[in-house]
Structures are given as structure tokens and as C-alpha cells.
N, C-alpha and C positions, 0 to 999 in steps of 0.2 A: 432421517435424522429425528431424534426423539424430541418433540416440542416441550414435553414436561422437563426433560433433562436440561434443555437449553434455558429454561426459566429458573433453574436452581443455582443458588450461589455455591461455588466450590472453592476450596482452598488451593491456591497455586503457590508453589515454592520456587523462588528464584534460584536458578542453578548456574547461570553464566551471564556475563555482561561483555559485549563486544563493541568497541568503538568503531563507528562507521565514518563519521566526519567530525570536525572539531566541535560541532554542536548536536550531533545525533548519535545515539547508541542503540544497540539491539539488546533486549532483555529476554532471556530464554527461561521458561518456566516448566516445571513438571506439574501436570494436572491429572491426578488419578481419576479414572472414569470420565475423561473428557469425551463429550458426545461426538466429536468430530465437527468439521466445518467445510464449507465450500469456499474456494478462492474468491476474495472480494467481500466476505462477511466481516463483521466486527464484533466486539464484545463490550460489556460494561465492566469496569474495574472499580473496586471499592477499597479505599484505605481508611482504617480507623485508628485515630491517635490514642495515646494513653489516657487522655482526658475525655475520651468518648466522641470527639469531633470526627465526623465522617465526611469524606470527599469522594465523589463518584465522577468518572469520566468514561466516554466512549472512545475506544481505540481500535483501529483496523488491525486485523491479523496479518502478519507478514509471512508466517510459515505455510508450507504446503500441507494439505490435509493428511498426507501420508506420514507425517512426522508423529507417529503414534505416541500418545501419552505426554507430548510436549507441545507447547505453543510459543511463538515468538512475537514480540511487539517491538517496533522501532519508534523511539520517541525523540522529538526535538527538545532541546532544553529551552523552553519558553521563558522569556524574561518575566519574573514575578509569578510564574506558574507554580502553584503549590504542589500539584501532583508531579509534573515533569521535574520540578526542582528537587523533590524528594528522591525521585529515581536517579537523577544525575549527581546528587551530592551526598545522599545518605544510604541508599539501598546497597546491600551486599548480598552475595550468594548465601542462601539459607533463610533470608527474609521471606515472610509469607504475606500474601494479599488475598483478596477474594475476587473471583471473576464469575460473570454470568453470561451465557451465550452458547452457541453463536446466534447473532441477531441479524435480521434483514436478509431477504433473498433477492431484492431488486437489483443490487449491484453484483450479485454472485455470477461467476462464470464456471460452469461445471465441466468445461472442456469439450462441449458438443457442437461448437460453432466457431467459425473464423473470428478472431478477436484482434481489434486494433486498439491499442492502449495508449492513452495520452495522460501524462502526469507531470506535476511540477513540485519541487521540494519534497516534503514528506508525503505528498499525494501519491508518490510512487509506491508506498508501502503495500496497499491492497493489490496493486498491479504486480508487485514482485511475487506475491502469493500465487498469482496466476502463472507467471513465468516459471516459478519453481514447480508448480503442479504439472505444467506442460512438459518440463524436462523429466521429472520423476516418473511420470507415466509413459514417457516416450511417445507422446501424442503427435500425430502427423497433421492434425488440423492446423492451418496457418495461424500464426500469432506474431504480431509486430508491436514494438514498444517505442514510443517517441517521448523522451523525458527531458524536462527543462530544469536547469539549475543555474544559479548565479555564476558559479565558477567550478572548475574541475574538482577542487578540493571539497566542494559542498555537494557533490553528486553522491547520493546514498547508494550503496551496493555496487559501486563502480567496479569492484574486483569480480563481480559475478556476471556482469553483462556480457553478452555474446553477439553473434551476428544478427539476432532479432531486434537489437536495440540501436536507436539513433539518438545521441545526446544533443541538446541545444543549450548553449551557454549565453546568458543574457548580459553579463558584465565583463568577464574575462574568459579567454579560451586559449587552448594550445595554439602555437604558431601555425598559421595557415587555415585556422578554423574561424569562420565568420562569428561575430558577436551580435546578438540581438534577440528579440522576441521570436517565438514560434510563428511561422508564416505559412501561407498556402504552398510556398516552395518546398517546405519540409514535408507537407502532407502529400503533395502531388505524386511522388514516386510510390508511396505506400498505397494510395488509392488506385494508381494505375495497375498495381499488381494484385488487386482484389480478386478473390476467387469468384467463380460464376455466381454463387449465391450471395456475394457481397460480404462486407464486414459488419460485425456487431461492435460498435465503438463504446469504449469505457473511458470516461474522463474523470480525473480526481485531482483536486488541488484547492487553492483558495477560491473565494467567490469570484475574484477578478479573473483568475486563470480559467476557471470553469466556464465563465461567460465567453472569454476570448476564444478558447479552444473549440467550444461548441459552435460559435459563429463561423470559425474557419471551416469546420467540418461541413456545416450546412452549405456554405458558399462553394465548397469543393464538390458538392453533390451527394453527401452522405444523407440518407433519409432521416428525418427528425425522429421518427419512431424507433430508429435503431441506434440511438445515442443514449447511453446511461450515464448519469452524472452523480458523483459523490463529492460534496464540497465541505469545507470547514472554514472556521473563522468568521 
């Protein structure tokens, strides 16, 4: 990946908006000469108002690297969020923004090692890039996703999840499904099926979720040096 290209601001044109949940949508952009990315990386986004005011935010990439010339971002509508608010209430296909990246290699998963993914809320976004990459390339390396949401209607990407995914619901759940926080009971079957060389764990979510999930992993025997954490908020 070209480091110089990653540091260059590029114009991205919004081509599609897809509703994921009542408060989250995916925004698809065409980006000419996009340098490509690794699943788990993020970018810097820049909006410039008519009066010259500039707002910048970091957002994880949701799309697989193979989606040539396009990238996707999935954004929650944050209360009083000036950037997310613009996307959810003003943005329309044809609008243009500026993006710079991809950024950070620490949380990236190139598809070369077994991956155990733990996410909550919009923390599932970079993990979904990994799942999509795994499917697009037909990778045989093991990958499992444990994702937490408050209720089924708030589970982002629910239509795309397959056998690799185990959902956890903290406030309401379908009949017969337990309600509550992620526990060692959720992790135990996944760790029990770990390949011979073990899992590389990727955790993404709020500060409280990242701390909770990483403690569960360590308590269950996951080596600390094989836990990668991306947190927000």
C-alpha cells in the first residue's frame, strides 16, 4: 500500500445510502485512485461548510478491500453529532466529501491468521470488513464473530451474518434467546474450537465494552499479546 497515497486527501462521491437499523446507515462512495486498504483500517473524513468551517472525523472502513474504486462507511446517528447528523439528515447521492487513508495497521487483519472478532454496536463495522474479506477471497483460515447489540432491530448488518456469527442481545431478544451482557459462556465454545496456533482476537466497541470483552478473553485464557483493541467514545 502506498504510504504517500494514503496521506493524500481525495474527493469521494456519495453514490448510495442503505439503512441498516433505525439509527445506523451505510454510505457508499466512489473514490478514484483509492489506494486500497486492509480489513480493520480506518480513514479520516473531512467536511467543509459553505462558510469555510471544517469538521474532521475518523471512521472505520466497512467494505472489503476487493470493492475496487469504492469504499463504505456505516455511521450511527449520534445525538448532536455534527458530522453524523449531516450524513443522516442532509447527505444525498452526488454529494462530495474528502477522505484520507487508509490509516493504522495495528487493527488490520490481512487474512493470514485465525481471527476471533468481538464487537458491540457500531464497533462491528471494521469487523464486518474482515468478514466480507474472508468471504470475498474464499479464505479457509478460521474466523468467528461474537457481536453484541441491545436488541435485534439494532444489530447492524443482520441480513449479512452467517454461521460465523453469534449475536448477543443485552436488553431484548427473540423468544428463547437469553438476554444479558457478553459472558465467558459465550466465549467458551469459540475458544474450545481454536485452531492449533490459537486465535488472534480483535475487539472493537465503546471503552466499557472493550475493557469488558478483553477481561473476558484474558480470563478465558486468551494471551494478552494476541488481543487487539479498537475503542471509541
